[in-house]
SEGUNU-877684 format. One line per field, with one value per residue (C-alpha): z, x, y negated; residue number from 1; residue in three letters. Coordinates in steps of 0.05 Angstrom, whole numbers, plus 5000, padded with zeros to 4 digits. Each point is the difference from the previous one (the first is absolute). Example, Ala and Ser with C-alpha at 12.3 -4.5 7.8 and 13.67 -1.06 7.14 Angstrom:
<nodes>
pz: [5156 | 4987]
px: [5246 | 5027]
py: [5090 | 4931]
i: [1 | 2]
aa: [Ala | Ser]
</nodes>
This chain:
<nodes>
pz: [2576 | 5022 | 5014 | 5071 | 5012 | 4971 | 5060 | 5043 | 4953 | 4961 | 4954 | 4970 | 5047 | 4990 | 4994 | 5071 | 5030 | 4975 | 5030 | 5068 | 4998 | 4985 | 5053 | 5056 | 4984 | 5004 | 5065 | 5033 | 4973 | 5030 | 5015 | 5060 | 5003 | 5032 | 4982 | 4922 | 4986 | 4943 | 4984 | 4940 | 4978 | 4985 | 4940 | 4994 | 5016 | 5078 | 5013 | 4938 | 5019 | 5068 | 4984 | 4963 | 5046 | 5053 | 4946 | 5001 | 5075 | 5003 | 4949 | 5042 | 5065 | 5036 | 5062 | 4988 | 5025 | 4966 | 5040 | 4994 | 5044 | 5003 | 4999 | 4938 | 4961 | 5029 | 4972 | 4935 | 4999 | 5017 | 4945 | 4944 | 5015 | 5029 | 5055 | 5081 | 5024 | 5064 | 5028 | 5029 | 5070 | 5007 | 4979 | 5040 | 5063 | 5064 | 5054 | 5067 | 5054 | 5012 | 5012 | 5075 | 5060 | 5004 | 5071 | 5021 | 4950 | 5032 | 5073 | 4979 | 4969 | 5059 | 5048 | 4949 | 4980 | 4929 | 4937 | 5004 | 4934 | 4935 | 4966 | 5004 | 4944 | 4982 | 4990 | 4944 | 4991 | 4940 | 4993 | 4996 | 4942 | 5012 | 4939 | 4979 | 4935 | 4959 | 4980 | 4943 | 5017 | 4936 | 5030 | 4952 | 4997 | 5041 | 4990 | 5054 | 5055 | 5048 | 5043 | 5048 | 5072 | 4996 | 5050 | 4995 | 5005 | 5059 | 5007 | 4985 | 5000 | 4952 | 5016 | 4998 | 4960 | 4929 | 4962 | 4942 | 5051 | 5042 | 4933 | 4985 | 5069 | 5006 | 4953 | 5006 | 4950 | 4953 | 4929 | 4990 | 4930 | 5006 | 4942 | 4985 | 4964 | 5017 | 4978 | 5050 | 5056 | 5060 | 5067 | 5044 | 5034 | 4950 | 4940 | 4967 | 4995 | 5040 | 4981 | 4930 | 5011 | 4992 | 5022 | 5067 | 5014 | 4984 | 5042 | 5054 | 5012 | 4965 | 4950 | 4929 | 4954 | 4934 | 4961 | 4934 | 4972 | 4947 | 4956 | 4939 | 4994 | 4978 | 4937 | 5028 | 5047 | 4939 | 4974 | 5069 | 5006 | 5071 | 5000 | 4949 | 5048 | 5057 | 4957 | 4989 | 5077 | 5016 | 4950 | 5038 | 5066 | 4977 | 4967 | 5044 | 4951 | 5030 | 5001 | 5053 | 4992 | 4980 | 4943 | 4987 | 4935 | 4994 | 4936 | 4933 | 5026 | 4991 | 5064 | 5034 | 5000 | 5014 | 5035 | 4992 | 5084 | 5062 | 5002 | 4930 | 5031 | 5058 | 4958 | 4959 | 5060 | 5031 | 4933 | 4994 | 5073 | 4991 | 4936 | 5018 | 5074 | 5045 | 4984 | 4926 | 5015 | 5054 | 5016 | 5017 | 5028 | 5042 | 5074 | 5056 | 4996 | 4932 | 5012 | 5058 | 4958 | 4944 | 5039 | 5027 | 4928 | 4963 | 5057 | 4994 | 4921 | 5005 | 5038 | 5069 | 5070 | 5006 | 5073 | 5023 | 4969 | 4956 | 4968 | 4936 | 5024 | 4972 | 5051 | 4999 | 5058 | 5031 | 5051 | 4994 | 5036 | 5041 | 5004 | 4920 | 4966 | 4967 | 4991 | 4992 | 4931 | 4986 | 4972 | 5031 | 4994 | 5056 | 4989 | 5065 | 5062 | 5071 | 5075 | 5023 | 5064 | 5041 | 5032 | 5027 | 4961 | 4933 | 4960 | 4974 | 4953 | 4975 | 4932 | 4944 | 4949 | 4929 | 4974 | 4925 | 4972 | 5034 | 5013 | 5072 | 5045 | 5076 | 5062 | 5047 | 5048 | 4960 | 5037 | 4970 | 5034 | 4940 | 4940 | 4979 | 5033 | 4966 | 5041 | 4989 | 5070 | 5071 | 5045 | 5047 | 5058 | 4970 | 4989 | 5070 | 5029 | 4958 | 5026 | 5070 | 4994 | 4976 | 5056 | 5049 | 4972 | 5002 | 5066 | 5023 | 4969 | 5041 | 4937 | 5010 | 4947 | 4998 | 4989 | 4934 | 5002 | 5004 | 4932 | 4969 | 5026 | 4974 | 4931 | 5001 | 5036 | 4955 | 5028 | 4997 | 4927 | 4983 | 4919 | 4988 | 4931 | 4963 | 4950 | 4930 | 4945 | 4989 | 5021 | 5005 | 4951 | 5057 | 5015 | 4932 | 4990 | 4981 | 4973 | 4930 | 4969 | 4928 | 5007 | 5046 | 5012 | 5027 | 5040 | 5000 | 5012 | 5009 | 5062 | 4970 | 4983 | 5076 | 4985 | 4984 | 4933 | 4978 | 5050 | 4973 | 4936 | 5045 | 5031 | 4936 | 4968 | 5055 | 4994 | 4925 | 5008 | 5036 | 4941 | 4956 | 4942 | 5008 | 5043 | 5006 | 5021 | 4996 | 4942 | 5052 | 4980 | 5022 | 4955 | 4938]
px: [9007 | 5072 | 5030 | 5011 | 4923 | 4981 | 5038 | 4943 | 4938 | 4961 | 4972 | 5031 | 4989 | 4968 | 5048 | 4975 | 5008 | 5069 | 5016 | 4966 | 5048 | 5058 | 4985 | 4991 | 5068 | 5032 | 4963 | 5024 | 5069 | 5016 | 4980 | 4979 | 4926 | 4972 | 4925 | 4973 | 4924 | 4978 | 4932 | 4957 | 4924 | 4965 | 5030 | 5066 | 5043 | 5018 | 5001 | 5034 | 5053 | 5004 | 5001 | 5059 | 5034 | 4996 | 5036 | 5054 | 5006 | 5006 | 5056 | 5036 | 4992 | 4970 | 4963 | 4924 | 4932 | 4934 | 4945 | 4929 | 4951 | 4947 | 4995 | 4966 | 5040 | 5059 | 4971 | 4987 | 5071 | 5024 | 4966 | 5021 | 5069 | 5008 | 5035 | 4981 | 4971 | 4985 | 4949 | 5039 | 4969 | 5023 | 5064 | 5017 | 4959 | 5007 | 4958 | 5025 | 4946 | 4926 | 4988 | 4976 | 5015 | 4938 | 5004 | 4999 | 4946 | 4955 | 5015 | 4980 | 4935 | 4980 | 5011 | 4955 | 4951 | 5004 | 5037 | 5053 | 5039 | 4966 | 5060 | 5062 | 5047 | 5055 | 5071 | 5047 | 5068 | 5047 | 5046 | 5072 | 5032 | 5053 | 5045 | 5051 | 4987 | 4964 | 4939 | 4950 | 4924 | 4954 | 4936 | 4937 | 4932 | 5031 | 4941 | 4971 | 5051 | 4978 | 5041 | 4952 | 4976 | 4935 | 4953 | 4956 | 5047 | 4980 | 5034 | 5070 | 5051 | 5054 | 5059 | 4992 | 4935 | 5031 | 5011 | 5046 | 5035 | 5012 | 5020 | 5059 | 5022 | 5002 | 5064 | 5042 | 5047 | 4945 | 4985 | 4924 | 4965 | 4927 | 4954 | 4931 | 4945 | 4989 | 4926 | 4976 | 4969 | 5042 | 5006 | 4938 | 5002 | 5054 | 4984 | 5062 | 5052 | 5057 | 5044 | 4994 | 5009 | 5072 | 4984 | 4971 | 5055 | 5057 | 4964 | 4979 | 5063 | 5057 | 5009 | 5026 | 4951 | 5010 | 4932 | 4978 | 4925 | 4975 | 4941 | 5011 | 4949 | 5033 | 4982 | 4961 | 4961 | 4979 | 4954 | 4960 | 4937 | 5010 | 5065 | 4974 | 4944 | 5048 | 5041 | 4933 | 4993 | 5065 | 4992 | 4937 | 5028 | 5061 | 4959 | 4935 | 4953 | 4950 | 4935 | 4946 | 5005 | 5051 | 4995 | 5034 | 5029 | 4990 | 4954 | 5031 | 5056 | 5021 | 5002 | 4946 | 4935 | 4940 | 4938 | 4930 | 4987 | 5033 | 4962 | 5028 | 5071 | 4989 | 4969 | 5060 | 5047 | 4963 | 5013 | 5075 | 5009 | 4968 | 5031 | 5075 | 5001 | 5022 | 5072 | 4980 | 4950 | 4975 | 4943 | 5026 | 4963 | 4999 | 4994 | 4993 | 4926 | 4998 | 5043 | 4955 | 4932 | 5029 | 5027 | 4931 | 4977 | 5054 | 5005 | 4926 | 5009 | 5063 | 4961 | 5030 | 4961 | 4981 | 5008 | 5060 | 5068 | 5000 | 5050 | 5026 | 4988 | 5049 | 5029 | 5047 | 5056 | 4996 | 5059 | 5069 | 5000 | 5054 | 4981 | 4987 | 5042 | 4934 | 5004 | 4956 | 4961 | 5009 | 4940 | 4988 | 4947 | 4969 | 5014 | 4975 | 4970 | 5008 | 4977 | 4979 | 5029 | 4968 | 5056 | 4989 | 4928 | 5033 | 4984 | 5065 | 5001 | 5049 | 5008 | 5047 | 5010 | 5037 | 5034 | 4984 | 5060 | 5053 | 4948 | 5025 | 4961 | 4989 | 4966 | 4978 | 4946 | 4962 | 4955 | 4933 | 4969 | 5039 | 4980 | 4938 | 5013 | 5017 | 5065 | 5062 | 5020 | 4987 | 4987 | 5046 | 4956 | 4999 | 5075 | 5017 | 4954 | 5040 | 5062 | 4977 | 4972 | 5072 | 5035 | 4956 | 5014 | 5075 | 4993 | 4970 | 5062 | 5048 | 5018 | 5011 | 4991 | 5080 | 5021 | 5023 | 4954 | 4941 | 5018 | 5009 | 4936 | 4969 | 5016 | 4985 | 4929 | 4944 | 4952 | 5040 | 5019 | 4932 | 4994 | 4966 | 4961 | 4938 | 4962 | 5042 | 4954 | 5008 | 5051 | 5012 | 5054 | 5045 | 4999 | 5010 | 5059 | 5063 | 4964 | 4981 | 4943 | 4986 | 4932 | 4979 | 4923 | 4998 | 4932 | 4985 | 4944 | 4986 | 5038 | 5061 | 4990 | 5009 | 5079 | 5021 | 5035 | 5052 | 5009 | 4934 | 5052 | 5052 | 4955 | 4969 | 5065 | 5028 | 4937 | 5000 | 5071 | 4990 | 4975 | 5056 | 4949 | 4926 | 4967 | 4919 | 4958 | 4929 | 4982 | 4981 | 4986 | 5066 | 5037 | 5022]
py: [4152 | 5000 | 5064 | 4979 | 4992 | 5070 | 5024 | 4975 | 4979 | 5053 | 4942 | 4934 | 4945 | 4931 | 4943 | 4980 | 5069 | 5004 | 4922 | 5027 | 5063 | 4963 | 4951 | 5054 | 5035 | 4932 | 4984 | 5072 | 4997 | 4926 | 4935 | 4956 | 5021 | 5051 | 4993 | 5015 | 4987 | 5040 | 4977 | 5029 | 5005 | 5059 | 5031 | 4973 | 5067 | 4984 | 5075 | 5024 | 4948 | 5019 | 5070 | 4990 | 4955 | 5057 | 5046 | 4949 | 4990 | 5080 | 4994 | 4949 | 5041 | 4943 | 5000 | 4981 | 5005 | 4999 | 4967 | 4975 | 4956 | 5058 | 5073 | 5003 | 4958 | 5040 | 5067 | 4967 | 4968 | 5072 | 5033 | 4948 | 5006 | 5069 | 4967 | 5011 | 4932 | 4977 | 4946 | 4935 | 5012 | 5071 | 4987 | 4935 | 5008 | 5048 | 5014 | 4967 | 4994 | 4978 | 4923 | 5017 | 5039 | 5041 | 5021 | 4921 | 4993 | 5053 | 4978 | 4922 | 5028 | 5042 | 4946 | 4952 | 5049 | 4970 | 5022 | 4942 | 5027 | 4995 | 5033 | 5047 | 4991 | 5041 | 4961 | 5019 | 4973 | 4995 | 5063 | 4995 | 5011 | 5050 | 4991 | 4941 | 5017 | 4941 | 5031 | 4989 | 4996 | 4998 | 4976 | 5013 | 4966 | 4947 | 4952 | 5035 | 4992 | 4941 | 4948 | 4975 | 5032 | 5044 | 4966 | 5055 | 5054 | 5040 | 5070 | 4991 | 4938 | 5008 | 4958 | 4924 | 5015 | 4975 | 5049 | 4971 | 4968 | 5061 | 5047 | 4940 | 5005 | 5078 | 4997 | 4939 | 5027 | 5033 | 4979 | 4998 | 5004 | 4976 | 5028 | 4982 | 4964 | 4930 | 4996 | 5055 | 4990 | 4973 | 5020 | 4992 | 4930 | 4972 | 4965 | 5018 | 5056 | 4982 | 5060 | 4973 | 4930 | 4977 | 4930 | 5035 | 5044 | 4948 | 4943 | 5048 | 5047 | 4961 | 5057 | 4992 | 5034 | 5027 | 5006 | 5022 | 5004 | 5047 | 4974 | 5040 | 5065 | 5060 | 5034 | 5063 | 4947 | 4956 | 5051 | 5002 | 4956 | 4995 | 4970 | 4950 | 4984 | 4991 | 4949 | 4956 | 5003 | 4980 | 4940 | 4986 | 5003 | 4950 | 4949 | 5004 | 4970 | 4952 | 5045 | 5010 | 5075 | 5043 | 5039 | 5065 | 5013 | 5073 | 5014 | 5020 | 5042 | 5068 | 5043 | 4959 | 5031 | 4952 | 5034 | 4969 | 5009 | 5015 | 5065 | 5020 | 4984 | 5044 | 5063 | 4997 | 4998 | 5056 | 5042 | 4978 | 5022 | 5070 | 5010 | 4974 | 4982 | 4947 | 4996 | 4988 | 4937 | 4957 | 4947 | 4935 | 4942 | 4928 | 5014 | 5059 | 4987 | 5019 | 5063 | 5023 | 4987 | 5038 | 5058 | 5012 | 5001 | 5044 | 5052 | 5032 | 4991 | 5043 | 5053 | 4984 | 4996 | 4921 | 5003 | 5036 | 5016 | 5058 | 5049 | 4969 | 4924 | 4955 | 4954 | 4931 | 5001 | 4934 | 5007 | 5040 | 5057 | 5028 | 5075 | 5011 | 4951 | 4971 | 4926 | 4939 | 5002 | 5078 | 5038 | 5066 | 5062 | 5033 | 5076 | 5028 | 4971 | 5035 | 4986 | 4928 | 4969 | 4945 | 4953 | 4927 | 4992 | 5021 | 5064 | 5030 | 5057 | 5050 | 4999 | 5028 | 4940 | 5002 | 4939 | 4989 | 4976 | 5049 | 5054 | 5008 | 5036 | 4975 | 5016 | 4947 | 4967 | 4948 | 4945 | 5008 | 4931 | 4958 | 5045 | 4969 | 4927 | 4936 | 5000 | 5039 | 5013 | 5001 | 4934 | 4979 | 5028 | 5069 | 4998 | 4980 | 5052 | 5057 | 4972 | 4999 | 5069 | 5023 | 4961 | 5042 | 5060 | 4990 | 4978 | 5060 | 5040 | 4953 | 4964 | 4927 | 4945 | 4982 | 5070 | 5026 | 5056 | 4952 | 4972 | 5064 | 5025 | 4933 | 5010 | 5076 | 4990 | 5030 | 4948 | 4936 | 5028 | 5022 | 4974 | 4938 | 5001 | 4979 | 5027 | 4990 | 5000 | 4927 | 4957 | 4924 | 4970 | 4985 | 5069 | 5023 | 4955 | 5044 | 5049 | 5027 | 5044 | 5024 | 4972 | 4943 | 4982 | 4923 | 4986 | 4926 | 4960 | 4928 | 4995 | 5001 | 4925 | 4994 | 5003 | 4932 | 4977 | 5021 | 5063 | 5027 | 5018 | 5026 | 5043 | 5026 | 5004 | 5044 | 5048 | 5000 | 5019 | 5066 | 5039 | 5030 | 5028 | 4971 | 4943 | 5006 | 4940 | 4976 | 4953 | 4946 | 4922 | 4982 | 5050 | 4965]
i: [1 | 2 | 3 | 4 | 5 | 6 | 7 | 8 | 9 | 10 | 11 | 12 | 13 | 14 | 15 | 16 | 17 | 18 | 19 | 20 | 21 | 22 | 23 | 24 | 25 | 26 | 27 | 28 | 29 | 30 | 31 | 32 | 33 | 34 | 35 | 36 | 37 | 38 | 39 | 40 | 41 | 42 | 43 | 44 | 45 | 46 | 47 | 48 | 49 | 50 | 51 | 52 | 53 | 54 | 55 | 56 | 57 | 58 | 59 | 60 | 61 | 62 | 63 | 64 | 65 | 66 | 67 | 68 | 69 | 70 | 71 | 72 | 73 | 74 | 75 | 76 | 77 | 78 | 79 | 80 | 81 | 82 | 83 | 84 | 85 | 86 | 87 | 88 | 89 | 90 | 91 | 92 | 93 | 94 | 95 | 96 | 97 | 98 | 99 | 100 | 101 | 102 | 103 | 104 | 105 | 106 | 107 | 108 | 109 | 110 | 111 | 112 | 113 | 114 | 115 | 116 | 117 | 118 | 119 | 120 | 121 | 122 | 123 | 124 | 125 | 126 | 127 | 128 | 129 | 130 | 131 | 132 | 133 | 134 | 135 | 136 | 137 | 138 | 139 | 140 | 141 | 142 | 143 | 144 | 145 | 146 | 147 | 148 | 149 | 150 | 151 | 152 | 153 | 154 | 155 | 156 | 157 | 158 | 159 | 160 | 161 | 162 | 163 | 164 | 165 | 166 | 167 | 168 | 169 | 170 | 171 | 172 | 173 | 174 | 175 | 176 | 177 | 178 | 179 | 180 | 181 | 182 | 183 | 184 | 185 | 186 | 187 | 188 | 189 | 190 | 191 | 192 | 193 | 194 | 195 | 196 | 197 | 198 | 199 | 200 | 201 | 202 | 203 | 204 | 205 | 206 | 207 | 208 | 209 | 210 | 211 | 212 | 213 | 214 | 215 | 216 | 217 | 218 | 219 | 220 | 221 | 222 | 223 | 224 | 225 | 226 | 227 | 228 | 229 | 230 | 231 | 232 | 233 | 234 | 235 | 236 | 237 | 238 | 239 | 240 | 241 | 242 | 243 | 244 | 245 | 246 | 247 | 248 | 249 | 250 | 251 | 252 | 253 | 254 | 255 | 256 | 257 | 258 | 259 | 260 | 261 | 262 | 263 | 264 | 265 | 266 | 267 | 268 | 269 | 270 | 271 | 272 | 273 | 274 | 275 | 276 | 277 | 278 | 279 | 280 | 281 | 282 | 283 | 284 | 285 | 286 | 287 | 288 | 289 | 290 | 291 | 292 | 293 | 294 | 295 | 296 | 297 | 298 | 299 | 300 | 301 | 302 | 303 | 304 | 305 | 306 | 307 | 308 | 309 | 310 | 311 | 312 | 313 | 314 | 315 | 316 | 317 | 318 | 319 | 320 | 321 | 322 | 323 | 324 | 325 | 326 | 327 | 328 | 329 | 330 | 331 | 332 | 333 | 334 | 335 | 336 | 337 | 338 | 339 | 340 | 341 | 342 | 343 | 344 | 345 | 346 | 347 | 348 | 349 | 350 | 351 | 352 | 353 | 354 | 355 | 356 | 357 | 358 | 359 | 360 | 361 | 362 | 363 | 364 | 365 | 366 | 367 | 368 | 369 | 370 | 371 | 372 | 373 | 374 | 375 | 376 | 377 | 378 | 379 | 380 | 381 | 382 | 383 | 384 | 385 | 386 | 387 | 388 | 389 | 390 | 391 | 392 | 393 | 394 | 395 | 396 | 397 | 398 | 399 | 400 | 401 | 402 | 403 | 404 | 405 | 406 | 407 | 408 | 409 | 410 | 411 | 412 | 413 | 414 | 415 | 416 | 417 | 418 | 419 | 420 | 421 | 422 | 423 | 424 | 425 | 426 | 427 | 428 | 429 | 430 | 431 | 432 | 433 | 434 | 435 | 436 | 437 | 438 | 439 | 440 | 441 | 442 | 443 | 444 | 445 | 446 | 447 | 448 | 449 | 450 | 451 | 452 | 453 | 454 | 455 | 456 | 457 | 458 | 459 | 460 | 461 | 462 | 463 | 464 | 465 | 466 | 467 | 468 | 469 | 470 | 471 | 472 | 473 | 474 | 475 | 476 | 477 | 478 | 479 | 480]
aa: [Met | Gly | Ser | Asp | Leu | Lys | Arg | Tyr | Phe | Glu | His | Glu | Leu | Phe | Phe | Gln | Gln | Thr | Val | Ala | Phe | Asn | Leu | Leu | Gln | Lys | Phe | Ile | Ser | Gly | Gly | Asn | Ser | Arg | Ile | Phe | Ile | Leu | Lys | Gly | Tyr | Ala | Gly | Thr | Gly | Lys | Thr | Thr | Leu | Met | Ser | Gly | Phe | Ile | Lys | Trp | Leu | Arg | Glu | Gln | His | Leu | Thr | Trp | Val | Leu | Leu | Ala | Ser | Thr | Gly | Arg | Ala | Ser | Lys | Val | Leu | Ser | Asp | Lys | Thr | Glu | Thr | Leu | Ser | Asn | Thr | Ile | His | Ser | Phe | Ile | Tyr | Ile | Phe | Arg | Asp | Leu | Asp | Asp | Asp | Leu | Asp | Ser | Leu | Leu | Asn | Lys | Glu | Asp | Lys | Leu | Glu | Val | Asn | Asp | Lys | Gly | Gln | Ile | Ser | Leu | Leu | Phe | Asp | Leu | Lys | Val | Val | Gly | Ser | Asn | Leu | Glu | Asn | Ile | Tyr | Ile | Val | Asp | Glu | Ala | Ser | Met | Ile | Ser | Asp | Thr | Ser | Asp | Ala | Asn | Ser | Ser | Phe | Ala | Lys | Phe | Gly | Asn | Gly | Lys | Leu | Leu | Thr | Asp | Leu | Leu | Arg | Phe | Asp | Ala | Lys | Gly | Arg | Phe | Ile | Phe | Val | Gly | Asp | Pro | Cys | Gln | Leu | Pro | Pro | Val | Gly | Gln | Gly | Phe | Ser | Pro | Ala | Leu | Ser | Lys | Glu | Tyr | Ile | Glu | Lys | Thr | Phe | Gly | Glu | Lys | Val | Val | Glu | Tyr | Glu | Met | Thr | Glu | Val | Val | Arg | Gln | Ala | Lys | Lys | Asn | Gly | Ile | Ile | Asp | Ala | Ser | Leu | Lys | Leu | Arg | Ile | Leu | Arg | Asp | Thr | Asn | Pro | Ala | Val | Lys | Trp | Ala | Ser | Leu | Pro | Leu | Lys | Gly | His | Ser | Asn | Ile | Val | Leu | His | Glu | Ser | His | Ala | Ser | Leu | Leu | Arg | Met | Tyr | Ile | Tyr | Lys | Val | Lys | Glu | Phe | Gly | Phe | Asp | Tyr | Thr | Thr | Leu | Leu | Cys | Gln | Thr | Asn | Arg | His | Cys | Ser | Asp | Leu | Asn | Arg | Ile | Leu | Arg | Pro | Ala | Leu | Gly | Leu | Asp | Ser | Tyr | Ser | Leu | Ala | Val | Asn | Asp | Ile | Leu | Leu | Val | Thr | Gln | Asn | Asn | Asn | Leu | Thr | Gly | Leu | Val | Asn | Gly | Asp | Ile | Ile | Lys | Val | Asn | Arg | Ile | Gly | Asn | Arg | Ile | Arg | Arg | Cys | Asp | Leu | Ser | Phe | Val | Asn | Val | Glu | Val | Gln | Glu | Leu | Val | Ser | Lys | Arg | Ile | Ser | Glu | Val | Leu | Leu | Ile | Glu | Asn | Ile | Leu | Gly | Ser | Met | Val | Thr | Asn | Leu | Asn | Ser | Lys | Gln | His | Lys | Asp | Leu | Met | Val | Asp | Phe | Tyr | Leu | Arg | Met | Lys | Ser | Leu | Gly | Ile | Lys | Gln | Lys | Asp | Glu | Ala | Phe | Lys | Ile | Arg | Met | Leu | Glu | Asp | Pro | Phe | Leu | Asn | Ala | Leu | Arg | Ser | Val | Tyr | Gly | Tyr | Ala | Leu | Thr | Cys | His | Lys | Gly | Gln | Gly | Gly | Glu | Trp | Asn | Glu | Val | Phe | Leu | Tyr | Leu | Asp | Asn | Lys | Ile | His | Gly | Ile | Pro | Lys | Pro | Glu | Ile | Tyr | Gln | Trp | Leu | Tyr | Thr | Ala | Val | Thr | Arg | Ala | Lys | Val | Thr | Leu | His | Ile | Val | Asp | Asp | Trp | Phe | Val | Lys]
</nodes>
C-alpha cells in the first residue's frame, strides 16, 4: 500500500478498492458531474472503502453528510464508520401542515351524518439548504431508495412523493455519492434500484453520472461460506436458468448450518436468543403472516405471556417516532409496563423501552392494538379519529389549526405520537434489509417459490447477506 493510503486504511486495499478510492477523490476534487454511483456486492469491501474515504474528507476540511435510506441502515452505518448518520427523510423533510381543514371537515360530516373523509395526512416539504457551500452527501444502502409515488402511503406525504427526485432537488449544488449492492432487493413497487442506475438518473434528471462497480471479493470475505453462497445466488440472479423451481445453492458451505426440520431451526434460535440476545441474532421470513405466526410460537417458548405485552418483550418499531427518536426498523426491549389508557377505541400503555443497538432508554405511550396483528400501523379511520380527537382538545384550549402552537403540540402529543410496533421475534427480509447480525436464522417454506425468478434469487441473496458469521436454514428439497 502506498504511504498516502496508509493514512486512511489499516490494511492494504485490493485493486478495485484502490481504483474506487482514486475515482472518489477525483470526483470530489473536480469534474462536471455531481453524482457518483459506487456499486459493490457483499464482501467487496465497500464499508472499509467508505470509512477511509470519510477520513480523507475530514482531512480536506470538506462539508459532508452521511445518509441512509432507513433507520436501521443509518444506525449500522454509524456504527461501522464511527460517524453520525441520518435517514434521508429526517434530513431533507420538515413538517408543514395537515392536508385538510379539520373544522370544515367536521362541519361537513355533521351535516352529512357520514364519515366523509377516509384519511388525514401530514404534509412534509423539503427543507431549505441554508449554506451556499457545495455539500457532499454519502448515501448508503442506496438500493432501497425509491423514485415512484407510493399509492398506499396514508399518514404522511413527503414532498412530491418520489424520494430520489426530492433528494436531488434538496441541494441543487450538492454532490451525491450513492453506495449500494445492486443484487439486494429494490424498493417495494419498483423492479430495479433507481439510485444505483446510471442510465435511469442520466435519462430522468439529465445529470452526468460517474459509476464504478466492485466485484472482487476481499481476502477476509473469501474465507466466509456465506459470501461464497451469495456469489452463487448473484450468478443465478444474472443468468436466470430455465428451470421450473429455483434451487438454492446453500449446501457444502462453511458458516451455513443446515437443520433437519423447522422445529430444529426454531429450537436452536430460541437457544441462541437466550444465550446471546436479540442484538446478536434474528429470524428472517418471507411475509408478515409468517412473522405473526412465528411470534405467537416464540413468545411462550421464551417464557412470555402469549396474550398480552410483557416485560422483556422484544418489539420491532414500524414508524419513526418523534418523541423518542426511535425509527422504523429499530428493535427494542420492554423494560417496564405502566398504566393503560383507552382513547378513540384504542388501547395505549405507558412503557419504558430500550433500543438494543444504542442501549438508549425511552418512556412513551405504545399502541397495543397493533402488536400481534399482521398490519404494522393504524388504519385510515383510526388515524383520522386520533387527529380529530387532538383537534377537539386543542379547540377546547382556544388553539386553532393554523396557529403555530397547534403544530408544536401536534409533534409533542403523546397520543398522536404513540409508538407503533409489532412483536419483533421474526422479521421480514424487507424489514431486515440494511441490518446485520452475527447469526441469522432463515425460515423458508414452499411459499418462497411464489416469488418469481429471478427475483427469488435476489430475495434470498438479501436474506443470506444479513448474516455476518453463521446462517441457519432448513435442509429442504429446494436447498442444493
